[in-house]
C-alpha positions in Angstrom: -7.3 31.9 -8.2 -6.1 30.9 -5.1 -9.0 29.4 -3.8 -9.1 27.2 -7.0 -5.9 26.2 -6.7 -6.8 25.3 -3.0 -9.5 23.0 -4.2 -7.2 21.3 -6.8 -4.8 20.6 -4.2 -7.3 18.9 -1.7 -8.6 16.9 -4.5 -5.1 15.7 -5.7 -4.9 14.5 -2.1 -8.3 12.8 -2.1 -7.1 10.9 -5.3 -3.8 10.1 -4.2 -5.2 8.8 -1.1 -7.4 6.4 -3.3 -4.9 5.2 -5.3 -2.1 4.9 -2.5 -3.8 3.7 0.7 -4.8 0.0 0.4 -5.0 -3.3 2.3 -2.1 -6.0 2.0 -2.4 -8.6 4.3 -2.9 -11.9 1.9 -0.5 -15.0 1.5 0.7 -16.7 -1.6 -1.2 -19.4 -3.3 -0.4 -23.3 -2.9 0.6 -23.6 -6.5 3.3 -20.3 -5.9 4.2 -21.3 -2.2 6.8 -23.8 -3.3 8.4 -21.7 -5.9 8.3 -17.9 -4.9 10.1 -16.3 -1.7 7.7 -16.1 1.5 6.7 -12.9 3.4 9.0 -12.5 6.2 7.4 -9.4 7.3 4.5 -7.2 6.3 3.5 -3.9 7.5 -0.2 -2.5 6.4 -2.9 -0.6 7.0 -6.5 -1.8 7.8 -9.9 -0.5 9.0 -10.4 3.2 9.9 -13.4 5.4 8.6 -12.6 5.4 4.9 -14.8 5.0 1.8 -14.8 1.3 0.4 -12.5 2.2 -2.6 -10.1 3.3 -0.5 -9.9 0.2 1.7 -9.8 -2.0 -1.4 -6.9 -0.1 -3.1 -4.7 0.4 0.0 -1.1 -1.2 -1.0 1.1 -2.7 2.1 3.5 0.1 3.7 6.5 -2.5 3.3 6.8 -6.0 2.4 10.0 -8.0 3.3 10.4 -11.6 1.6 12.6 -14.2 2.2 15.2 -13.6 -0.5 15.9 -10.5 1.4 13.9 -8.2 -1.1 12.3 -5.2 0.7 9.2 -3.3 -1.3 8.0 -0.3 0.5 5.6 2.3 -0.5 6.6 5.8 -0.5 4.1 8.1 -1.5 5.0 11.2 -3.8 4.4 14.3 -1.7 3.3 17.1 -3.9 1.3 20.0 -3.8 1.1 20.3 -7.7 -2.0 18.7 -9.3 -2.2 16.2 -10.9 0.5 14.0 -9.2 1.1 10.5 -10.2 -1.5 7.9 -11.0 0.0 5.1 -9.3 1.9 4.2 -5.9 5.5 5.0 -5.9 6.8 1.6 -4.8 10.8 1.2 -4.3 12.8 -1.9 -4.0 15.9 -3.1 -2.5 17.3 -6.8 -2.0 19.9 -7.5 0.8 19.6 -10.9 2.6 21.6 -8.8 5.6 18.2 -6.8 6.0 16.2 -9.9 7.4 17.9 -10.8 10.5 18.4 -6.7 11.5 14.7 -6.2 10.6 13.4 -9.2 12.6 15.5 -7.9 15.5 14.1 -4.5 15.3 10.5 -5.9 14.9 11.3 -8.1 18.4 12.4 -5.1 20.2 9.5 -2.8 19.3 7.1 -5.7 20.5 5.4 -5.9 16.8 6.3 -10.1 17.0 4.2 -10.3 20.4 0.5 -10.9 20.0 0.0 -10.9 23.9 1.3 -7.3 24.5 -1.4 -4.8 25.6 -1.2 -1.8 23.4 -4.1 -0.3 25.0 -6.6 1.9 23.4 -6.2 5.7 22.7 -8.8 8.1 22.9 -9.6 8.2 19.0 -12.2 7.7 16.5 -12.2 6.2 12.9 -8.3 5.8 12.6 -6.8 2.5 11.0 -5.0 -0.1 12.6 -1.4 -1.0 11.6 -1.2 -4.7 10.9 2.4 -6.5 11.5 2.6 -9.8 10.1 6.0 -12.0 10.7 7.0 -15.5 9.7 10.4 -16.7 10.5 10.7 -19.7 8.4 9.0 -21.1 5.1 7.0 -23.7 7.2 6.5 -21.6 10.2 3.6 -19.8 11.7 2.7 -16.2 10.9 2.2 -14.0 13.6 -0.2 -11.1 13.3 -0.1 -7.8 15.4 -2.5 -5.3 14.8 -2.6 -2.1 16.7 -5.1 0.8 16.3 -3.9 4.1 15.7 -0.3 3.1 16.2 0.7 6.7 15.8 -1.6 8.2 18.7 -0.4 8.3 22.7 -1.9 10.4 25.3 -5.2 9.8 27.4 -6.4 6.3 27.5 -2.7 4.7 27.6 -0.1 4.1 30.1 3.3 5.3 29.8 4.3 1.7 28.8 1.8 1.7 26.3 2.9 5.0 24.8 6.5 4.2 24.7 5.7 1.0 22.7 3.3 2.6 20.2 6.1 5.3 19.7 8.9 2.2 19.2 6.5 0.6 16.8 5.8 3.5 14.6 9.1 4.4 14.4 10.4 0.9 13.6 7.5 0.9 10.9 8.8 4.2 9.5 12.6 3.1 9.4 11.1 -0.2 7.5 9.7 1.9 5.2 12.4 4.3 4.4 15.1 1.8 4.0 16.6 3.4 7.2 20.6 2.4 7.0 20.3 1.1 10.7 18.0 -1.9 9.1 19.1 -2.3 5.4 22.7 -1.9 4.4 23.1 1.3 2.5 25.9 0.3 -0.4 23.2 0.9 -3.0 19.8 2.9 -3.4 16.4 1.5 -3.4 15.2 1.4 -7.2 11.3 2.2 -8.7 9.5 -1.4 -8.9 6.9 -1.4 -11.4 4.5 -4.8 -10.6 3.4 -7.0 -13.5 0.3 -7.3 -12.1 -2.6 -4.8 -11.4 -6.0 -4.4 -10.3 -8.4 -1.1 -10.5 -11.3 0.4 -9.2 -13.6 2.2 -11.7 -16.3 5.2 -11.1 -17.8 7.9 -13.1 -16.1 11.3 -12.8 -16.0 14.4 -14.8 -12.7 15.3 -16.5 -11.4 18.5 -15.6 -9.3 21.3 -17.2 -6.3 19.0 -16.7 -7.4 15.5 -17.8 -6.6 13.7 -20.9 -9.7 11.4 -21.9 -8.3 8.1 -23.1 -10.4 5.1 -24.8 -10.6 1.9 -22.3 -8.1 -0.3 -23.4 -9.7 -3.2 -21.3 -11.5 -6.2 -22.8 -14.4 -5.5 -21.0 -16.6 -2.0 -20.2 -16.0 -0.3 -17.2 -18.8 -0.5 -14.6 -19.3 0.2 -11.0 -19.0 -2.6 -8.4 -18.4 -3.2 -4.9 -15.3 -4.8 -5.5 -11.7 -4.4 -7.3 -11.2 -6.0 -10.6 -7.9 -7.6 -11.8 -6.1 -6.8 -15.1 -5.5 -9.7 -17.7 -2.2 -10.4 -18.7 -2.4 -8.6 -21.9 -4.2 -5.7 -20.2 -1.4 -5.5 -17.8 1.2 -4.9 -20.6 -1.1 -2.1 -22.1 -1.1 -0.4 -18.9 2.1 -0.6 -18.2 3.2 0.9 -21.2 0.7 3.6 -20.6 1.7 4.3 -17.0 4.3 6.9 -17.8 1.4 9.1 -19.3 -0.9 8.8 -16.8 -2.0 11.1 -13.7 -4.5 11.9 -11.3 -6.3 13.9 -13.7 -6.5 11.2 -16.6 -9.9 9.7 -17.3 -11.1 7.0 -19.5 -13.8 6.6 -22.1 -16.0 3.5 -21.8 -20.1 2.9 -22.7 -20.4 6.5 -23.4 -19.1 7.8 -20.2 -16.1 9.3 -18.6 -14.8 7.1 -15.6 -11.7 7.5 -13.1 -9.7 4.3 -12.6 -7.8 3.8 -9.3 -4.7 1.4 -9.8 -3.6 -1.1 -7.3 -0.1 -2.6 -8.0 -0.3 -6.1 -6.6 2.6 -7.2 -4.9 4.7 -10.6 -5.3 2.8 -12.5 -2.9 -0.7 -11.3 -3.6 -2.9 -13.4 -6.0 -5.3 -10.8 -7.2 -8.5 -8.9 -5.7 -10.3 -11.9 -4.3 -7.3 -12.1 -1.8 -7.0 -8.6 -1.1 -10.6 -7.5 -0.4 
């Protein structure tokens, strides 16, 4: 029994990672640029030795917009399987957070593309990408740090200290820390109106509920994610409270697992996030 529970927990972490860890460094389309707030700061993961499904399904860790809205991915940590089917994205809006977060970003050197972060002696770890933009028409700055949470051999004391500061900054933004984001109100859960997905054949387990696929097209394996249509998005959002990691779908005489990826306001779709 204990061995079976351990396997279920491991499976839960594997599926949760597929649903939660994804890339997020994209811009908004020209048509939307004039009407939507621009991205002041984004923190996301890229690279690393991960399956392609994980890479395509990674959401941003955090995105701060020019209207003061901060969206942050706060994974639900649970040893109980099955866990949530979709990432846990929280939102809070405060224009006061913009100068605080940018000042903290400057202090952590994540706005300085010339700083030498060094290369720690560790393999197959993702980069943490910090993208900042201080005005609507200003340039964006990318600082990508390999294995940001690591220090030790291969690094100078200055590089190790800077890496620690960058990791601490990212954690504070992602957790809506009171030194960066005013705390008069708590963040609330945000559900994206637009989603994408990756499907792969998967057998149902004892916790699964198998539902007929609601999409206009049958599920199929592919090397890229797929965008839901507007009508499919509405159906998915209505179903979300009933879904979990064990949820399966019936399509084309096969059973499928579908990993869900919420699109952030500035993201145009799969073509942009690949």
